[in-house]
N, C-alpha and C positions, 0 to 999 in steps of 0.2 A: 248382667246375667250370667247365670253358668256357662262355660264354652265359650265367654268373649277372651280369654287368656288361658294358654296352655298351662299355666302353673296353679290354675286353680281346680280345685278337687273334683270329680265327676260326683253327681248323686249316689251312686252305687260305694265308693270310697269314702263317702259322708258319713252312709250308713253304719260302713263298717267300724269307722272313728268312733262312732258316739255309743256303740256298745262296749268301747273301752271301760267305760266308769261301771257297768255292771258285767266285766266278763266272768268275773267267778260264779254268781248265782246264774248266768246263762249256761255256763258249762257243766254245772251242776244239775242244771234242769233238762240239758240234754242228755246226760250221763243216765239219768234216772229215767228217761224216757226210753233209752235205748235197752236198759236192763228190763224196765217192765215191758218192752215190745217182745223182746227174747222170750220172757214168761210164758209165751203163747205156745212155743214147742213142748215144754213139760205138761201145760194145761191139755192141749191136743192129745198128747200121748197118754195122758191118764184116762181122758175120756175114752180114747180108743181102747185101752187096755180093759176098762171096765164093762164095753158093751163085747169085747171079745171074750171074757171070761163069763158075763152072763148068758149071752146069746147063744154062744158056741163052746165054750168048754161046759156051761153049764153049773157053773160054782154057785153055792148058795149066797144071798144076800149079805150073810154076816163075814164072808171071808172078802166081800168088797168093801167093808167100812174102813178100812186103813186106805184104800186107795180113792173113796170119796172124801174122806177128812186130809190127805193130800189134796185132793183137788181144792177142797174148799179153803186151806191154806193159802194156795197158788192164787187163786181169785181174789182173796182179800190182801195178799202181797200186790198184786199189779194194780189194785185199786187205790192202796195205801202210796204207792210208787208213781201213780199217775196223780193224785193229790198232792203229794211233796212237789213233783216237778210244775205242777200248776202254781203253787204258791210261791215255789222261786221263780219262775217266771214273770209272775206279777209284781213282784218286788224288784227284778230287775227293770221292769218296764217301767214301776213308779221312779227309780231312780234315774233312769233315762229322761223321762219327761222332764223332771225337777231340775236335772243339768241343762236341758236343752232351752227349758224357757229362761233360765236363768243367762245362758249362751247370746240368746235372742235380746234380752233385756241389756246385756252388756255391747251388744252388737249396735241396739239402738241409741245407747249412749256414746258408744265410738263414733257413729255417724254425725251425731252432733244434731242439734235442734231445728238447723235450718233445712236439713234433710226430711227430718221428720214431718216439719211443717207441709213439705211438698207431697206429702203421702196423706191417703185417706185414713182417718183412724180407724175407721171399721174394719180395711182391709187388713192394718197392721195388727189388730186384735183377732183377726182370723188366724192369721200365721201363728200367734202364740197360742190360740186355743184349738179349733178345728184341725189344724194343719199338723201340729204337735200331737193331737189325739190319734190322726190317721197311722201314725208310726206303732200305735198299740198292737195290732194283728199282726204287723211283721216280727218285732222283737219277743212278742207272747207266744205267739203261734208258729209263724214261718222259722225263726232261727232254730229252736227246740228241735223242731221237725226233722232239720236237714240231716242231723245225725242219724236219727232214726230211720230215715229214708235210706241211708245208705247200709246200716248194719242189721238191722231187722230182714228185708228182703235177701239179703245174703245169705244170713242164718237160715232162714226157710228155705231159701234154694238148696244150700248144700244138702238139708235133713231130707228133701223131696227127692233129689238125687240118689241118695241112700238109700232110699224105700222103694223108689218106683223111677227109673230114668226117663219113661215116657212124661210120666208127668211132672219132673224137673225140667225136661226139653220144650214142653207146652210154657212153663213157666218163663223160662229164659227167652223164648222167640216173642212172646207178647209183652215182656218188661220194657222194651225200648220205646214201644209206641207211647206209654203215658208220657214221660218226659220229652218226647218229640211234639207232641200236640200241647202240651202244657209250655213249651216255649213260643212254639207259633200264636198259641191266643195270648199269650203274655205280652206280647209286642203292642195287639191291637190293645189289651187290657189298661196298659199303661199310659196309652196317647189318650185314651177315652179318660181316665182317671184324672190324668192332669188338665184335660179339659173342663172335668169336672170340677176339679179344686177352684180353676182359675174363675168360673162361673161364681162357685160359693165366695170366692173371695170381693166378687164385684156385688154380688149382693147384700154381702154383710158390709162392706164399705157403704154402698146406695143408701140401706137401710140405717146404719149408725148415723151419716152424715143429716139425713133427713129428718131423724129422731131429735138429733141435737139442734136443727132449726125448725123445730116444729113451731114454735111461735112465729116465727117471719113465714113461714107457709100459711098457716092460718090468716096471717096480717094483710097478705096480699091477695088470698083468696085462691091459694095453687094448691090446695088438698087433694081435687079431682086428679088434676093431671100428675102429680107427684105418687098417688096411689096407683096409677095407670103404670109408671114407671117401676114401682117396686113389684107389682104383679108381671111385667114384662120379665123382670130379673128373675123371679122366683119361676115363671113358667121355663125359661132357659135352664134354671138348674135342673128343674123336674125332667126336661127332655134329656139333658145329660147325664142326670143318675141312672133314668132308665136305660141309656144307650151301654153303661157300665154294668148295670145288672142283666142286661140280656147278654152280653158277652160272658158273664158269669156263670149263667144258666145254660146257654150253649156248650160251653167248656166243660161244665160239669155233667153234660148229656153224654157227650164224646166219650170223656173218661170212663163213667158208668157204663156205657157201653162194649168199650174194649175190655173192661173188667168182668163185666157179665158174661161178656161171649168166652174168655178165657176159663172163667169156671164152669159154665155150661158145658166146654170142650173136656175137662178134665171129668167132669161128672158123667159125660158120654161115655168116655173111653172106660170108667171104672165098670157103668153100668153094663156096658158089651162084654167088658173081660168076664164079670160074672154071671152074666147070661150063655158064657160060651162061645159068643160069636166074633170075637176077638182074642187073639191070643200071642203078644208081643213078649211075654215073659218066660224065662227060662224056669222060675219057681212059680206054683201058684200064689195068687193073690189073696190073703187074708182077710176077713171082715173088718179086724183091727187096722191094718194097713192103709184099706181103701177109706175108712173113717178118717184115718189120721192124715192123709193126703186131701180128702175132702174139705176137712177143719181148716188146713193152712191155706188152701187158695184163695179164700176171700181175704184171710190174716195177712196173705202176702201184697196185695194191693192196697189194704187199709191204709198203711204209712203215706202210700204214693196219692191216695184220694184226699186223706186230709191235708197233704201239702199242695195240692191242686187247690183246695179250697182258700189257703192261706196263701196261695202264689199271687191272689188279686190282691191280698192286703201288701204282698211285696211290691207290685205294681202302684198302688195307691201311695206306699211310703217313698217310692223313687219320685213320684209326681209332687209329692208333698216337699221333699226334700230341694226340691229344684224351686220351688215359691220361698221357701225357708232361706236358701241359699243368696237370695237378694237382700235378706238383710245381715246374714252372717257373712258373706264378702265384704268385707270393710277395707276399703283404701282408705284409710285415716288421713283427714286432710291436715294438711303440714302446715306448720304456722310460719314457715316462711320457705321459701325457694330461691334458687340463686348462690350465687357464692358470698352473700352478703356476709360481714363480720356479725358477731353477737354484740349486743347493746352493750352501751360501757357502762360502770358502774353510777353515772350520773342520769344516763339517758335510760328511760324505763322500756321506751318501745321507738325503734326506729324504722323508717320504711324507705325504699328508693326504688323509684320507678315501676311499682307495682300496679296490678291490675285487677279490680274484684268483678266478679260475673256468679249470681245467682245460679244453683244446678238446674240444668234444663234451658238454660237462659241461652237466646242467641247473639247476644252483644254485652257488650262490658257496662255495667254500672258507672264505675269511677274509671279511671286510667291515669297511668303518669305518676303515682301518687310517692310525693317526695316530702314527708316530715319526720319530725324529732320531738320525742315528748318525755321532759325529765322530770324529775322528782320536784315539788313545790309549783308547777304550772298549773294554772286555772284557765281551760280553756273554754269558750262558748263556740259550738258549732251551729253554725245558721245557713239558711238557705232554704229556699222553696220545697214546698212539699212535694216528694217524689225526685228531689235531685239525689239522694243517696245518703243521708246522714244517717239512718239505722243502720245501712248496708255498711259505712265504715265503723261505728260502734261494734257492729257485729266481728268483723274484722280484726279489730283490735280485742276483742274479748276472745278470739281463738276460734269463732263459730263458723267462720267461713274462710277457706283457703283462698292464697294470694297468688297468682300467676305473674308470668311474663315481669317478674322482679323478684322484691324480699321483703319481707317483713320479720323483724328481728324483737324479742322481748328478751329483759332480762332473766337471768336464771332466778328461779324461785319467786318469779313474781307475782303475786296476789292480786287477784282481780275481783272488784264487786260490778255486777250489771244490773242495772233497775232498765229492763225496755219498756217501751211504750205502751205495751197492753201485758202487764204482768199476770203471771199464771197465780190464782189463789186456789188452793185444793178445799175438799169440803172440810170442814172443821173449825177449830176455835181459833180467833187471832193469835192466841197465844203458840199453837201449834204452828201456824202459815209463818209466825217468826223464828220459830225453833229450825226450821228448814235451813236456815243460813249457820247454825251453831248447836246443834241438838246438846252440847254439853255446856251450853251458856248458863251463868246463874241468873237467879230472878231479879239482881239488881242489875247486871246488865241489860238484860232483857227489857226491862222497863225503861231503860235508860237511853237505850236505843230508839224505844218507841216515843219516849217523849222528846227525844232530839229531831224525829221524823214529823213531830206534830201528830202521832197516833191517838194520843192519849186524850188531844183536844175534841176528838169525836167518840173515842172509845169510852172516854167518861160519862157520856150521855147515854151509851149501851146499858141493856138490862144486867148483864154480867162482866162489863168491862172486857179485859182481853180475853175472859172464857167465853165471850159471844159466839155463837156457832155460826158461819157463814155458809151459804153454798157454794157448789164448784165454780170455778171462775170468779169467784168473787161477789156471788149472788148474794144482794142485799147490803152491798157497800155502792156508793158511787165510783165513778170513773176517780175523781181526784183523791178519794179515800183510800182505793187499791194501790194509786201510785204511792200515796204515801206508807202504807205497809210494805210495798218493794223497797222504799229509801231506807225504811227501819231494818228491813233484812241486809240490805247492803251496811249500814253502819255496824251492825252485828257481826257481820262476817271480818270486820277489821282488815281491810284491803290497803294495798299499796296505789292501786289506780281504780277511781271511780269513774264507771261508763254510765251516763245518766241519760235518758230519754224521754225528755218531754216532764220532768219532774214535777213542773209545777202547773201542768194543765188543767182547766177546770177549778182553780182554786181561785177564791177571792184573793183581793190586794193583802189584807193583814196577813192571812195563811201563808199567802207566797212569800212575803216579805219574812215571816219567821221559817219557813222553810229555807230559804236561801243564806239566812244566818245561820243556821244549823250547818248547812253543808259548807260554807266557809269556815265555820268554826272547827267544825270535822277534817277536813281537808288540809288543815294546816301542816306542811310536811309531806303531802301526798299528792298526786296528780289528780286533776279532773278533767275529764270530755263530757260536756254537758249541750246534748243538742235542744236547741229550742226556739222558739218562734217570738219569746216573751223579751221586748225591750230591757225590762227590768231584770230577768234573769241575764240577759247579755252584760248589762251594766256591772253586775256582782262579779263577772270573771274578768281576769287580767289580761286575757289573748282573746283573738276572734281567730277563727278558721272557717271561712265562707266556701261552700260546696256550692258550684254552678258548673255549667256546662262539662259534666263529667270530670271535674277537676276538683283539688282542696286546693283553696289559695289561704296562702299563709298570712295572718293579721290584714286581710282583704286586699293583698297587694297581688304579685305575678304567681304563677303556681309554684 
């Protein structure tokens, strides 16, 4: 979590760092916004001058055409600057979203598959989707407005003091009320936004996981209860969203009240001055001067009101960064801990007194692991289900960190891992094989498929290797999916093969063919094959037995 360590950045610092990838368009958008905001001064001056000459000086309309033309040009220029500022801000937001989603993807890869498997897929998707989108209002609205809030009101305040010190004094005294209330409301808005995003994450994860297991839910008749759970999650999200909106409407009402009160005070002062009931000036106030001040009064608060609207976007962005940081804050699992030496030239992997534990687990799965794996060794990893065979393979693959000891790998070691439940993507068999080596030639791909006995069943499919399968291997049996994973390992051309039950669900003939292919491919390489099959065990030259939380080499002592 953010804040667990003082070295980790705060959400505010992270937001500022995210803007670095689009600093130039954000600065340009801010500058154009400031220029467009300051054009309100000549705009108000031209309107006031037109009214002064038309109603007080009595000039004919023809004499006013140059002023009206200048006013039209000013309005068009303000509109053009506003449009350009919006386009630059949108471009910056798009660049930031693309960069952040890429960083989240890299963070997921850095955390590793063991951590990803412990998370809800729907919750991870929400962080990459809705949580990233929650930053749009901050970078597209709040950031460009910050410079405008400082520059434009200051310019208007100076102009007001030049024309009438009383109007300037009213603006000066009421201006601090707006940021003070923005700050007070912002604290509550950030907490409410964070609770809303957490509810959205829970609902997204709950719904996505139930949708993925829809067949199992229907099979066990749990549809009604699961619908009730989704309904409860949606109701929680609705309540929390309404709380955020309630804070937003309340803060907007407070800010509008103070802004309207200030404008009303200026209008009352001007009216009483024109009626002769109040005289605080050394020189008389002309109609043009009064109109100029009255036009500037609402424009003085306009940037602050817009910033107040986007202040809630800032609160939502800070809350979103707290959730996204769970993925970005990566303490990359070290492949080794302790002071062990690097593996020797002949030893691919060596471990000394290490222990393995899954994330969030209360106890070690394996402990006191002492082993050495050399090139050319073919090891059968045996043991009862749940003893930790797959855990050891994940540690050898670098997916799981080792603590209370060391695990060293040879520099540049290439590993091929075929897990017990391989993930196959929606697409053709050929595309799934190319995941291992996108640049492999057709001959190499078909050779790997033939060696892993994929062609034995692919030849019977309508389009051979071009046959399209569903996500997670839908359309293939468990044994066929394992053979596709084995072919990917062959195509990767690794130094170390880690195979988890590669011959499960196979008939005797196919199992024998797969084992022959593994033995032939593994010449000069190291193999660790987790299995329950006596045939597969006999095909290997050494046996490591996992029992009682330890690894027993060749069936002997740990």
